[in-house]
C-alpha positions in Angstrom: 0.0 0.0 0.0 1.4 3.4 -0.9 2.0 5.9 1.9 -0.7 8.3 0.7 -3.4 5.6 0.8 -2.1 4.4 4.2 -2.4 7.9 5.6 -6.0 8.2 4.3 -7.0 4.9 5.8 -5.6 5.8 9.2 -7.5 9.1 9.2 -10.7 7.3 8.3 -10.2 4.8 11.2 -9.5 7.6 13.6 -12.8 9.3 12.8 -15.1 6.2 12.5 -13.7 4.1 15.4 -13.8 6.8 18.1 -13.7 5.2 21.6 -16.0 6.2 24.5 -13.2 8.2 26.0 -12.4 10.2 22.9 -14.1 13.5 22.2 -15.8 14.5 19.0 -14.7 17.7 17.1 -15.8 21.1 18.4 -17.0 23.9 16.1 -19.1 27.0 16.5 -22.7 25.9 16.7 -23.8 28.0 13.7 -21.2 26.4 11.5 -22.0 22.9 12.9 -25.6 23.1 11.8 -24.6 23.2 8.1 -22.1 20.3 8.1 -23.2 17.8 10.7 -24.8 14.6 9.5 -27.3 12.3 11.1 -25.9 9.9 13.8 -22.5 11.7 13.9 -21.1 13.0 17.1 -20.4 16.6 18.0 -19.1 18.6 20.9 -20.2 22.1 21.7 -20.1 24.9 24.3 -23.4 26.6 24.5 -25.9 28.4 26.8 -29.2 27.0 27.8 -31.8 29.4 26.5 -34.9 27.5 27.6 -35.9 24.3 29.3 -39.1 22.6 28.0 -41.7 20.7 29.9 -41.4 17.0 30.7 -43.4 15.1 28.1 -44.2 11.5 27.3 -43.7 9.9 23.8 -46.2 7.5 22.3 -44.0 4.7 23.5 -44.3 5.9 27.1 -40.7 7.2 27.3 -40.2 10.5 29.0 -38.4 13.2 27.2 -37.6 16.9 27.5 -36.2 19.5 25.0 -33.7 22.2 25.9 -33.0 25.0 23.5 -29.3 25.8 23.5 -27.3 28.5 21.7 -23.9 30.2 21.3 -23.0 33.4 19.5 -23.4 31.8 16.1 -26.7 29.9 16.2 -29.1 27.7 18.2 -30.3 24.1 18.4 -32.7 21.8 20.3 -31.1 19.3 22.7 -33.3 16.3 23.6 -33.0 14.5 26.8 -34.6 11.0 27.4 -35.7 9.0 30.5 -34.0 9.9 33.8 -32.0 12.7 32.1 -35.3 14.2 31.0 -36.7 14.1 34.6 -33.6 15.5 36.2 -32.8 18.0 33.4 -29.2 16.9 34.0 -29.2 19.6 36.7 -29.5 22.3 34.1 -31.5 25.6 34.2 -32.0 28.5 31.8 -28.8 30.6 31.7 -26.3 27.8 32.4 -23.4 27.5 30.1 -22.5 23.9 29.3 -19.7 21.9 27.6 -21.5 19.0 25.9 -19.2 16.3 24.6 -20.2 13.6 22.1 -23.8 14.6 21.4 -25.5 12.6 18.8 -26.9 14.4 15.8 -30.5 13.9 14.7 -31.9 15.1 11.3 -35.7 15.0 11.0 -37.5 16.6 8.1 -34.3 18.6 7.4 -34.2 20.0 10.9 -31.1 19.3 12.9 -31.0 18.7 16.6 -28.8 16.9 19.1 -29.5 14.1 21.5 -27.8 13.1 24.8 -26.7 9.5 24.3 -24.9 7.1 26.7 -21.6 8.5 25.4 -22.5 12.1 26.1 -21.1 14.1 29.0 -22.6 17.4 29.9 -20.7 19.7 32.3 -21.6 23.1 33.6 -18.7 25.6 33.0 -17.9 29.1 34.2 -17.1 30.3 30.7 -19.3 33.3 29.7 -21.4 32.6 26.7 -23.0 35.7 25.3 -25.6 33.9 23.3 -28.8 35.7 22.5 -31.6 34.7 20.1 -32.0 37.0 17.2 -35.5 38.3 16.3 -35.7 35.8 13.6 -34.8 32.9 16.0 -37.3 34.2 18.6 -40.1 34.5 16.1 -39.3 31.0 14.8 -40.6 29.5 18.0 -44.1 30.8 18.8 -47.7 30.0 19.5 -50.7 30.7 17.3 -54.4 30.3 17.7 -56.3 29.2 14.6 -58.9 26.9 13.0 -58.0 24.7 10.0 -59.3 25.7 6.6 -58.0 22.8 4.5 -56.2 19.4 4.9 -53.8 19.3 2.0 -52.2 15.9 2.8 -53.0 13.0 5.1 -50.5 10.2 4.9 -49.5 7.2 7.0 -46.1 5.5 7.5 -44.3 3.0 9.6 -42.7 4.4 12.7 -39.8 3.3 14.9 -40.9 1.6 18.2 -38.3 3.5 20.2 -38.5 7.1 19.0 -41.8 7.0 17.0 -40.2 8.7 14.0 -40.7 7.6 10.4 -38.7 4.5 9.3 -37.2 5.6 6.0 -35.1 2.8 4.7 -36.5 -0.5 6.0 -35.8 -3.6 3.8 -39.0 -5.6 3.6 -37.0 -8.7 3.0 -35.4 -8.5 6.4 -37.0 -9.1 9.9 -34.8 -6.6 11.6 -33.8 -3.0 10.8 -32.0 0.0 12.2 -33.8 3.4 12.7 -32.2 6.3 10.8 -33.2 8.7 13.5 -32.4 7.2 16.9 -30.0 4.5 15.6 -31.8 1.7 17.5 -32.5 -1.8 16.2 -36.0 -3.0 15.8 -38.0 -6.2 14.9 -40.2 -5.6 11.8 -43.1 -7.0 13.8 -42.7 -4.2 16.3 -43.0 -1.3 13.8 -45.7 1.2 14.7 -47.8 3.3 12.5 -48.2 7.0 12.5 -49.3 9.9 10.3 -48.4 13.2 8.7 -50.7 16.1 8.2 -50.2 19.0 5.9 -52.7 21.7 6.9 -53.8 25.2 5.9 -54.8 27.5 8.7 -57.6 30.2 8.6 -54.7 32.7 8.1 -53.5 30.8 5.0 -50.4 29.6 6.7 -49.2 26.1 5.8 -48.7 23.8 8.8 -47.1 20.4 9.2 -47.9 17.9 12.0 -46.2 14.6 12.5 -46.8 11.6 14.8 -48.3 12.5 18.2 -49.1 16.1 17.2 -51.0 14.9 14.1 -53.0 12.5 16.3 -53.8 15.3 18.7 -55.1 17.4 15.9 -57.4 14.5 15.0 -58.4 14.1 18.6 -57.5 10.3 18.6 -54.9 8.2 20.3 -53.8 5.9 17.4 -53.7 5.6 13.7 -56.3 2.9 13.6 -58.9 5.3 15.0 -58.1 7.7 12.2 -58.4 5.1 9.4 -61.7 3.7 10.9 -63.3 7.0 11.4 -61.9 9.3 8.7 -65.1 11.2 8.0 -65.5 12.0 11.7 -61.9 12.9 12.1 -62.1 15.4 9.2 -65.2 17.0 10.8 -63.4 17.3 14.1 -60.4 19.0 12.4 -62.6 21.6 10.7 -64.8 22.3 13.7 -62.1 22.7 16.3 -60.1 25.7 17.2 -56.5 25.1 18.3 -53.6 26.8 20.1 -50.5 25.5 18.4 -46.8 25.7 19.4 -44.9 26.0 16.2 -41.3 26.0 15.0 -40.6 27.9 11.7 -37.5 26.6 10.1 -36.3 25.9 6.6 -39.4 27.5 5.1 -41.6 25.1 7.1 -43.9 25.7 10.0 -44.0 22.5 12.1 -46.4 21.9 15.0 -44.7 20.9 18.2 -47.6 21.0 20.7 -51.4 21.0 20.4 -54.1 22.4 22.7 -57.8 22.4 21.7 -59.8 25.5 22.6 -63.4 25.9 23.5 -65.3 27.4 20.5 
């Protein structure tokens, strides 16, 4: 093997075979958002801008979302199980050094997840992160009724994270989720749905998974399929308060509350 090829092979191994004690590369958060790929690991120093409520996924797993930022950009950090309950001891305003966070890319939106390899440490370093008006307005709540349902689709979902299974091979009994990297048995795949809506203000809205079911006022996809006409009537006759994230020219519903008409 020539020296040039040998050097390239060594570099490849050093990146792909990172041990638990090794630390992933550190970049400014704003730069990282453009280059990081799903299931890679990143390290960042950031300020906790907000701490979300403790929620329960469809699988029964507890989770919590923290919004973190530095001087160059911001991201959501998702905590699961006991970390979600304890918040890793974090509060709004803390500056953290988070090593080996796992990258998640869902509908072209990047976030990071605390995995078993991740360490999060509070640091004394001053982080002057502030959310720009554009970032602040991207996370808001709206009240509206639904004028049109532009798309209503169903798809297989991961039994662990409940996100869409993209690349399952129907000829195999087992697969690996593209979002949370966990393995699943084909027989354990769930079913969830996607809604593309138009509000009374002519804003296009997207709802996935649990949020889509909340819009439909049901608890599972089977109820939707068996009662489609009633579900549509419910959608058009209900007024909602919706927490939304506006990113990449999309408005995605992150929480749903029904209002008395």
